[in-house]
A tleap script that builds the chain and sets N, CA, C and O, in Angstrom:
source leaprc.protein.ff14SB
mol = sequence {
  NMET LYS LEU LEU THR THR GLU LEU ARG LYS
  GLN LEU PRO THR LEU GLY THR THR ALA ASN
  GLN ALA ASP PRO THR ILE VAL CYS LYS PHE
  PHE THR PRO ASP SER SER TRP THR TRP TYR
  ALA ILE GLU PHE ASP GLY ASP ASP THR PHE
  TYR GLY LEU VAL ASP GLY PHE GLU GLN GLU
  PHE GLY SER PHE SER LEU ALA GLU LEU GLU
  THR LEU ARG GLY PRO MET GLY LEU PRO VAL
  GLU ARG ASP LEU TYR PHE LYS SER ALA PRO
  VAL SER LYS PHE GLN ILE CARG
}
set mol.1.N position { 95.140 126.589 121.353 }
set mol.1.CA position { 95.343 125.155 121.336 }
set mol.1.C position { 96.758 124.844 121.804 }
set mol.1.O position { 97.721 125.472 121.362 }
set mol.2.N position { 96.872 123.886 122.687 }
set mol.2.CA position { 98.192 123.436 123.137 }
set mol.2.C position { 98.757 122.523 122.040 }
set mol.2.O position { 98.167 121.495 121.708 }
set mol.3.N position { 99.892 122.913 121.493 }
set mol.3.CA position { 100.461 122.145 120.389 }
set mol.3.C position { 101.046 120.810 120.832 }
set mol.3.O position { 100.946 119.820 120.107 }
set mol.4.N position { 101.652 120.773 122.006 }
set mol.4.CA position { 102.311 119.542 122.443 }
set mol.4.C position { 101.827 119.154 123.837 }
set mol.4.O position { 102.161 119.804 124.828 }
set mol.5.N position { 101.047 118.099 123.895 }
set mol.5.CA position { 100.514 117.629 125.177 }
set mol.5.C position { 101.540 116.753 125.894 }
set mol.5.O position { 102.525 116.317 125.298 }
set mol.6.N position { 101.301 116.508 127.154 }
set mol.6.CA position { 102.164 115.625 127.942 }
set mol.6.C position { 102.180 114.224 127.336 }
set mol.6.O position { 103.228 113.581 127.287 }
set mol.7.N position { 101.039 113.757 126.883 }
set mol.7.CA position { 100.959 112.431 126.280 }
set mol.7.C position { 101.800 112.333 125.011 }
set mol.7.O position { 102.495 111.337 124.807 }
set mol.8.N position { 101.745 113.359 124.153 }
set mol.8.CA position { 102.560 113.360 122.938 }
set mol.8.C position { 104.045 113.423 123.273 }
set mol.8.O position { 104.856 112.770 122.617 }
set mol.9.N position { 104.407 114.196 124.280 }
set mol.9.CA position { 105.814 114.266 124.712 }
set mol.9.C position { 106.333 112.872 125.061 }
set mol.9.O position { 107.467 112.526 124.732 }
set mol.10.N position { 105.504 112.083 125.725 }
set mol.10.CA position { 105.900 110.724 126.115 }
set mol.10.C position { 106.040 109.803 124.909 }
set mol.10.O position { 106.852 108.877 124.928 }
set mol.11.N position { 105.259 110.047 123.865 }
set mol.11.CA position { 105.277 109.190 122.681 }
set mol.11.C position { 106.436 109.492 121.739 }
set mol.11.O position { 106.877 108.611 121.000 }
set mol.12.N position { 106.930 110.723 121.757 }
set mol.12.CA position { 107.988 111.122 120.828 }
set mol.12.C position { 109.348 110.604 121.288 }
set mol.12.O position { 109.761 110.870 122.417 }
set mol.13.N position { 110.050 109.866 120.425 }
set mol.13.CA position { 111.401 109.416 120.772 }
set mol.13.C position { 112.350 110.608 120.881 }
set mol.13.O position { 112.105 111.655 120.282 }
set mol.14.N position { 113.423 110.451 121.637 }
set mol.14.CA position { 114.407 111.524 121.763 }
set mol.14.C position { 115.185 111.680 120.457 }
set mol.14.O position { 115.254 110.762 119.639 }
set mol.15.N position { 115.763 112.861 120.287 }
set mol.15.CA position { 116.504 113.155 119.048 }
set mol.15.C position { 117.588 112.112 118.782 }
set mol.15.O position { 118.344 111.746 119.682 }
set mol.16.N position { 117.652 111.648 117.560 }
set mol.16.CA position { 118.665 110.687 117.142 }
set mol.16.C position { 118.258 109.236 117.299 }
set mol.16.O position { 118.925 108.348 116.768 }
set mol.17.N position { 117.186 108.980 118.012 }
set mol.17.CA position { 116.763 107.608 118.298 }
set mol.17.C position { 116.365 106.834 117.054 }
set mol.17.O position { 116.617 105.633 116.967 }
set mol.18.N position { 115.745 107.505 116.090 }
set mol.18.CA position { 115.240 106.809 114.903 }
set mol.18.C position { 116.177 106.934 113.700 }
set mol.18.O position { 115.802 106.568 112.586 }
set mol.19.N position { 117.370 107.439 113.911 }
set mol.19.CA position { 118.297 107.718 112.806 }
set mol.19.C position { 118.584 106.504 111.919 }
set mol.19.O position { 118.793 106.659 110.716 }
set mol.20.N position { 118.596 105.323 112.485 }
set mol.20.CA position { 118.915 104.123 111.693 }
set mol.20.C position { 117.677 103.384 111.201 }
set mol.20.O position { 117.793 102.311 110.608 }
set mol.21.N position { 116.516 103.934 111.436 }
set mol.21.CA position { 115.289 103.300 110.962 }
set mol.21.C position { 115.013 103.706 109.517 }
set mol.21.O position { 115.103 104.885 109.174 }
set mol.22.N position { 114.681 102.746 108.681 }
set mol.22.CA position { 114.403 103.026 107.277 }
set mol.22.C position { 113.096 103.803 107.101 }
set mol.22.O position { 112.977 104.623 106.190 }
set mol.23.N position { 112.132 103.547 107.960 }
set mol.23.CA position { 110.819 104.179 107.830 }
set mol.23.C position { 110.268 104.535 109.222 }
set mol.23.O position { 109.361 103.869 109.723 }
set mol.24.N position { 110.827 105.596 109.845 }
set mol.24.CA position { 110.400 105.942 111.203 }
set mol.24.C position { 108.934 106.391 111.258 }
set mol.24.O position { 108.329 106.735 110.243 }
set mol.25.N position { 108.404 106.374 112.442 }
set mol.25.CA position { 106.998 106.726 112.657 }
set mol.25.C position { 106.831 108.216 112.946 }
set mol.25.O position { 107.555 108.790 113.759 }
set mol.26.N position { 105.878 108.820 112.275 }
set mol.26.CA position { 105.486 110.187 112.574 }
set mol.26.C position { 104.476 110.120 113.715 }
set mol.26.O position { 103.487 109.391 113.638 }
set mol.27.N position { 104.728 110.877 114.761 }
set mol.27.CA position { 103.888 110.825 115.960 }
set mol.27.C position { 102.778 111.868 115.926 }
set mol.27.O position { 101.647 111.582 116.316 }
set mol.28.N position { 103.095 113.084 115.461 }
set mol.28.CA position { 102.074 114.124 115.426 }
set mol.28.C position { 102.303 115.066 114.250 }
set mol.28.O position { 103.391 115.139 113.679 }
set mol.29.N position { 101.239 115.780 113.914 }
set mol.29.CA position { 101.239 116.657 112.741 }
set mol.29.C position { 100.778 118.057 113.154 }
set mol.29.O position { 99.789 118.214 113.870 }
set mol.30.N position { 101.515 119.071 112.689 }
set mol.30.CA position { 101.160 120.470 112.890 }
set mol.30.C position { 100.972 121.105 111.520 }
set mol.30.O position { 101.629 120.704 110.560 }
set mol.31.N position { 100.086 122.089 111.417 }
set mol.31.CA position { 99.830 122.703 110.118 }
set mol.31.C position { 99.344 124.135 110.278 }
set mol.31.O position { 98.848 124.527 111.334 }
set mol.32.N position { 99.496 124.905 109.210 }
set mol.32.CA position { 98.929 126.245 109.167 }
set mol.32.C position { 97.611 126.144 108.404 }
set mol.32.O position { 97.610 125.748 107.239 }
set mol.33.N position { 96.492 126.492 109.033 }
set mol.33.CA position { 95.200 126.353 108.372 }
set mol.33.C position { 94.975 127.332 107.217 }
set mol.33.O position { 94.074 127.142 106.401 }
set mol.34.N position { 95.798 128.375 107.157 }
set mol.34.CA position { 95.624 129.363 106.097 }
set mol.34.C position { 96.797 129.405 105.113 }
set mol.34.O position { 96.991 130.397 104.410 }
set mol.35.N position { 97.569 128.327 105.070 }
set mol.35.CA position { 98.616 128.190 104.048 }
set mol.35.C position { 98.911 126.704 103.871 }
set mol.35.O position { 98.180 125.859 104.389 }
set mol.36.N position { 99.950 126.390 103.161 }
set mol.36.CA position { 100.214 124.983 102.812 }
set mol.36.C position { 101.335 124.328 103.618 }
set mol.36.O position { 101.802 123.253 103.241 }
set mol.37.N position { 101.776 124.936 104.707 }
set mol.37.CA position { 102.882 124.378 105.483 }
set mol.37.C position { 102.390 123.322 106.463 }
set mol.37.O position { 101.372 123.494 107.132 }
set mol.38.N position { 103.147 122.212 106.531 }
set mol.38.CA position { 102.840 121.128 107.464 }
set mol.38.C position { 104.147 120.600 108.049 }
set mol.38.O position { 105.142 120.461 107.337 }
set mol.39.N position { 104.137 120.307 109.349 }
set mol.39.CA position { 105.290 119.759 110.057 }
set mol.39.C position { 104.883 118.429 110.667 }
set mol.39.O position { 103.915 118.361 111.424 }
set mol.40.N position { 105.621 117.364 110.338 }
set mol.40.CA position { 105.361 116.025 110.860 }
set mol.40.C position { 106.470 115.669 111.839 }
set mol.40.O position { 107.621 115.518 111.429 }
set mol.41.N position { 106.152 115.532 113.117 }
set mol.41.CA position { 107.160 115.296 114.151 }
set mol.41.C position { 107.466 113.813 114.317 }
set mol.41.O position { 106.568 112.992 114.503 }
set mol.42.N position { 108.759 113.488 114.245 }
set mol.42.CA position { 109.240 112.116 114.432 }
set mol.42.C position { 109.953 111.989 115.779 }
set mol.42.O position { 109.782 110.996 116.485 }
set mol.43.N position { 110.757 113.005 116.132 }
set mol.43.CA position { 111.544 112.985 117.379 }
set mol.43.C position { 111.423 114.345 118.070 }
set mol.43.O position { 111.037 115.340 117.457 }
set mol.44.N position { 111.763 114.361 119.359 }
set mol.44.CA position { 111.713 115.601 120.136 }
set mol.44.C position { 112.809 115.556 121.193 }
set mol.44.O position { 113.079 114.505 121.772 }
set mol.45.N position { 113.439 116.705 121.441 }
set mol.45.CA position { 114.524 116.747 122.428 }
set mol.45.C position { 114.029 116.886 123.864 }
set mol.45.O position { 114.836 116.945 124.791 }
set mol.46.N position { 112.721 116.940 124.056 }
set mol.46.CA position { 112.157 117.070 125.387 }
set mol.46.C position { 111.998 118.505 125.838 }
set mol.46.O position { 111.404 118.769 126.883 }
set mol.47.N position { 112.529 119.442 125.049 }
set mol.47.CA position { 112.480 120.848 125.436 }
set mol.47.C position { 111.824 121.705 124.351 }
set mol.47.O position { 110.749 122.266 124.563 }
set mol.48.N position { 112.484 121.805 123.179 }
set mol.48.CA position { 111.982 122.721 122.151 }
set mol.48.C position { 112.174 122.226 120.716 }
set mol.48.O position { 111.467 122.689 119.821 }
set mol.49.N position { 113.085 121.321 120.475 }
set mol.49.CA position { 113.449 120.975 119.113 }
set mol.49.C position { 112.869 119.645 118.662 }
set mol.49.O position { 113.039 118.612 119.309 }
set mol.50.N position { 112.181 119.708 117.531 }
set mol.50.CA position { 111.661 118.508 116.874 }
set mol.50.C position { 112.566 118.140 115.712 }
set mol.50.O position { 113.299 118.984 115.197 }
set mol.51.N position { 112.514 116.892 115.304 }
set mol.51.CA position { 113.070 116.451 114.033 }
set mol.51.C position { 111.924 115.759 113.312 }
set mol.51.O position { 111.181 114.976 113.905 }
set mol.52.N position { 111.791 116.060 112.026 }
set mol.52.CA position { 110.732 115.417 111.275 }
set mol.52.C position { 110.701 115.846 109.828 }
set mol.52.O position { 111.663 116.405 109.302 }
set mol.53.N position { 109.589 115.577 109.204 }
set mol.53.CA position { 109.369 115.905 107.799 }
set mol.53.C position { 108.639 117.238 107.740 }
set mol.53.O position { 107.596 117.414 108.369 }
set mol.54.N position { 109.195 118.177 106.978 }
set mol.54.CA position { 108.586 119.495 106.812 }
set mol.54.C position { 108.124 119.616 105.373 }
set mol.54.O position { 108.899 119.408 104.439 }
set mol.55.N position { 106.860 119.950 105.202 }
set mol.55.CA position { 106.278 120.101 103.872 }
set mol.55.C position { 105.857 121.555 103.718 }
set mol.55.O position { 104.813 121.975 104.217 }
set mol.56.N position { 106.699 122.319 103.009 }
set mol.56.CA position { 106.453 123.743 102.801 }
set mol.56.C position { 106.689 124.077 101.344 }
set mol.56.O position { 105.968 123.600 100.468 }
set mol.57.N position { 107.695 124.893 101.081 }
set mol.57.CA position { 108.056 125.182 99.693 }
set mol.57.C position { 108.552 123.908 99.018 }
set mol.57.O position { 108.323 123.684 97.829 }
set mol.58.N position { 109.229 123.087 99.798 }
set mol.58.CA position { 109.691 121.768 99.375 }
set mol.58.C position { 109.413 120.810 100.516 }
set mol.58.O position { 109.060 121.230 101.618 }
set mol.59.N position { 109.571 119.539 100.254 }
set mol.59.CA position { 109.416 118.548 101.309 }
set mol.59.C position { 110.812 118.067 101.688 }
set mol.59.O position { 111.563 117.576 100.845 }
set mol.60.N position { 111.153 118.216 102.979 }
set mol.60.CA position { 112.485 117.830 103.419 }
set mol.60.C position { 112.472 117.476 104.900 }
set mol.60.O position { 111.588 117.886 105.653 }
set mol.61.N position { 113.484 116.700 105.294 }
set mol.61.CA position { 113.661 116.363 106.706 }
set mol.61.C position { 114.501 117.443 107.363 }
set mol.61.O position { 115.416 117.991 106.748 }
set mol.62.N position { 114.188 117.747 108.613 }
set mol.62.CA position { 114.966 118.747 109.321 }
set mol.62.C position { 114.420 118.996 110.711 }
set mol.62.O position { 113.481 118.341 111.164 }
set mol.63.N position { 115.029 119.955 111.369 }
set mol.63.CA position { 114.630 120.325 112.722 }
set mol.63.C position { 113.703 121.524 112.675 }
set mol.63.O position { 113.812 122.372 111.789 }
set mol.64.N position { 112.791 121.588 113.634 }
set mol.64.CA position { 111.931 122.754 113.789 }
set mol.64.C position { 111.634 122.935 115.268 }
set mol.64.O position { 111.737 121.999 116.061 }
set mol.65.N position { 111.269 124.143 115.617 }
set mol.65.CA position { 111.164 124.552 117.013 }
set mol.65.C position { 109.708 124.670 117.474 }
set mol.65.O position { 108.870 125.230 116.767 }
set mol.66.N position { 109.417 124.142 118.656 }
set mol.66.CA position { 108.101 124.281 119.257 }
set mol.66.C position { 107.796 125.758 119.500 }
set mol.66.O position { 106.683 126.213 119.236 }
set mol.67.N position { 108.773 126.503 119.999 }
set mol.67.CA position { 108.570 127.928 120.268 }
set mol.67.C position { 108.206 128.682 118.988 }
set mol.67.O position { 107.349 129.565 119.011 }
set mol.68.N position { 108.847 128.340 117.885 }
set mol.68.CA position { 108.524 128.989 116.615 }
set mol.68.C position { 107.125 128.614 116.147 }
set mol.68.O position { 106.381 129.471 115.670 }
set mol.69.N position { 106.762 127.350 116.279 }
set mol.69.CA position { 105.420 126.932 115.881 }
set mol.69.C position { 104.358 127.667 116.696 }
set mol.69.O position { 103.306 128.033 116.171 }
set mol.70.N position { 104.635 127.877 117.965 }
set mol.70.CA position { 103.675 128.543 118.850 }
set mol.70.C position { 103.488 130.024 118.521 }
set mol.70.O position { 102.434 130.591 118.812 }
set mol.71.N position { 104.492 130.653 117.921 }
set mol.71.CA position { 104.397 132.080 117.601 }
set mol.71.C position { 104.096 132.348 116.127 }
set mol.71.O position { 103.721 133.464 115.769 }
set mol.72.N position { 104.251 131.362 115.290 }
set mol.72.CA position { 104.062 131.512 113.847 }
set mol.72.C position { 102.603 131.793 113.512 }
set mol.72.O position { 101.693 131.220 114.109 }
set mol.73.N position { 102.396 132.680 112.552 }
set mol.73.CA position { 101.067 132.994 112.041 }
set mol.73.C position { 101.094 132.903 110.518 }
set mol.73.O position { 102.072 133.291 109.879 }
set mol.74.N position { 100.028 132.396 109.957 }
set mol.74.CA position { 99.910 132.302 108.512 }
set mol.74.C position { 99.531 133.652 107.924 }
set mol.74.O position { 99.419 134.636 108.655 }
set mol.75.N position { 99.331 133.713 106.602 }
set mol.75.CA position { 99.049 134.982 105.929 }
set mol.75.C position { 97.764 135.679 106.399 }
set mol.75.O position { 97.637 136.895 106.257 }
set mol.76.N position { 96.826 134.930 106.947 }
set mol.76.CA position { 95.584 135.530 107.444 }
set mol.76.C position { 95.620 135.721 108.965 }
set mol.76.O position { 94.617 136.084 109.579 }
set mol.77.N position { 96.800 135.469 109.563 }
set mol.77.CA position { 96.973 135.671 110.992 }
set mol.77.C position { 96.586 134.482 111.855 }
set mol.77.O position { 96.575 134.585 113.082 }
set mol.78.N position { 96.268 133.355 111.229 }
set mol.78.CA position { 95.880 132.168 111.993 }
set mol.78.C position { 97.103 131.439 112.536 }
set mol.78.O position { 98.112 131.332 111.838 }
set mol.79.N position { 97.034 130.936 113.770 }
set mol.79.CA position { 98.169 130.229 114.364 }
set mol.79.C position { 98.278 128.793 113.848 }
set mol.79.O position { 97.336 128.244 113.276 }
set mol.80.N position { 99.429 128.214 114.059 }
set mol.80.CA position { 99.661 126.805 113.750 }
set mol.80.C position { 98.764 125.964 114.658 }
set mol.80.O position { 98.570 126.289 115.829 }
set mol.81.N position { 98.226 124.891 114.109 }
set mol.81.CA position { 97.379 123.983 114.870 }
set mol.81.C position { 97.962 122.578 114.844 }
set mol.81.O position { 98.749 122.235 113.962 }
set mol.82.N position { 97.570 121.778 115.813 }
set mol.82.CA position { 97.901 120.354 115.807 }
set mol.82.C position { 96.702 119.617 115.236 }
set mol.82.O position { 95.560 119.905 115.595 }
set mol.83.N position { 96.957 118.679 114.357 }
set mol.83.CA position { 95.878 117.873 113.784 }
set mol.83.C position { 95.381 116.921 114.861 }
set mol.83.O position { 96.059 115.952 115.204 }
set mol.84.N position { 94.211 117.194 115.387 }
set mol.84.CA position { 93.654 116.408 116.492 }
set mol.84.C position { 93.249 115.000 116.071 }
set mol.84.O position { 93.086 114.124 116.921 }
set mol.85.N position { 93.086 114.774 114.771 }
set mol.85.CA position { 92.632 113.478 114.276 }
set mol.85.C position { 93.757 112.661 113.641 }
set mol.85.O position { 93.518 111.585 113.092 }
set mol.86.N position { 94.982 113.177 113.719 }
set mol.86.CA position { 96.130 112.488 113.124 }
set mol.86.C position { 96.432 111.194 113.872 }
set mol.86.O position { 96.442 111.162 115.103 }
set mol.87.N position { 96.675 110.134 113.118 }
set mol.87.CA position { 97.076 108.839 113.677 }
set mol.87.C position { 98.524 108.578 113.284 }
set mol.87.O position { 98.892 108.759 112.123 }
set mol.88.N position { 99.342 108.156 114.230 }
set mol.88.CA position { 100.745 107.841 113.947 }
set mol.88.C position { 100.838 106.893 112.769 }
set mol.88.O position { 100.035 105.972 112.618 }
set mol.89.N position { 101.845 107.142 111.932 }
set mol.89.CA position { 102.027 106.336 110.730 }
set mol.89.C position { 103.473 106.449 110.253 }
set mol.89.O position { 104.164 107.406 110.604 }
set mol.90.N position { 103.939 105.487 109.459 }
set mol.90.CA position { 105.298 105.549 108.924 }
set mol.90.C position { 105.465 106.779 108.004 }
set mol.90.O position { 104.530 107.195 107.319 }
set mol.91.N position { 106.652 107.328 108.013 }
set mol.91.CA position { 106.931 108.519 107.220 }
set mol.91.C position { 106.718 108.269 105.729 }
set mol.91.O position { 106.396 109.207 104.999 }
set mol.92.N position { 106.884 107.047 105.260 }
set mol.92.CA position { 106.709 106.753 103.835 }
set mol.92.C position { 105.283 107.028 103.373 }
set mol.92.O position { 105.056 107.223 102.179 }
set mol.93.N position { 104.345 107.046 104.262 }
set mol.93.CA position { 102.955 107.331 103.907 }
set mol.93.C position { 102.771 108.806 103.515 }
set mol.93.O position { 101.827 109.140 102.799 }
set mol.94.N position { 103.660 109.684 103.978 }
set mol.94.CA position { 103.524 111.119 103.745 }
set mol.94.C position { 104.591 111.690 102.837 }
set mol.94.O position { 104.483 112.835 102.399 }
set mol.95.N position { 105.603 110.922 102.553 }
set mol.95.CA position { 106.712 111.397 101.742 }
set mol.95.C position { 106.355 111.297 100.268 }
set mol.95.O position { 106.094 110.211 99.752 }
set mol.96.N position { 106.347 112.436 99.603 }
set mol.96.CA position { 105.983 112.484 98.190 }
set mol.96.C position { 107.169 112.127 97.299 }
set mol.96.O position { 107.019 111.407 96.312 }
set mol.97.N position { 108.326 112.627 97.648 }
set mol.97.CA position { 109.508 112.419 96.799 }
set mol.97.C position { 110.354 111.301 97.328 }
set mol.97.O position { 111.390 110.982 96.745 }
savepdb mol mol.pdb
quit
């Protein structure tokens, strides 16, 4: 599965663009089907680096890499997938804390 399509690249704001927004929009969601990790992309540098909400051991904002997502495997060896049915939404909808 291609994690980042050309269309999604066009929709993602560049890094730093949403810094002053109180409730920025999450554009796409990536997840490991065989564990509990989820990455919600808000911004992208156009090359490899995303900024967004990461839900793993804890839920926090930070940067993550497309290259790492493409090579990452869960405990059963399954690759990271993009949620094909995800609809863009404000980050407050997914933020637990």
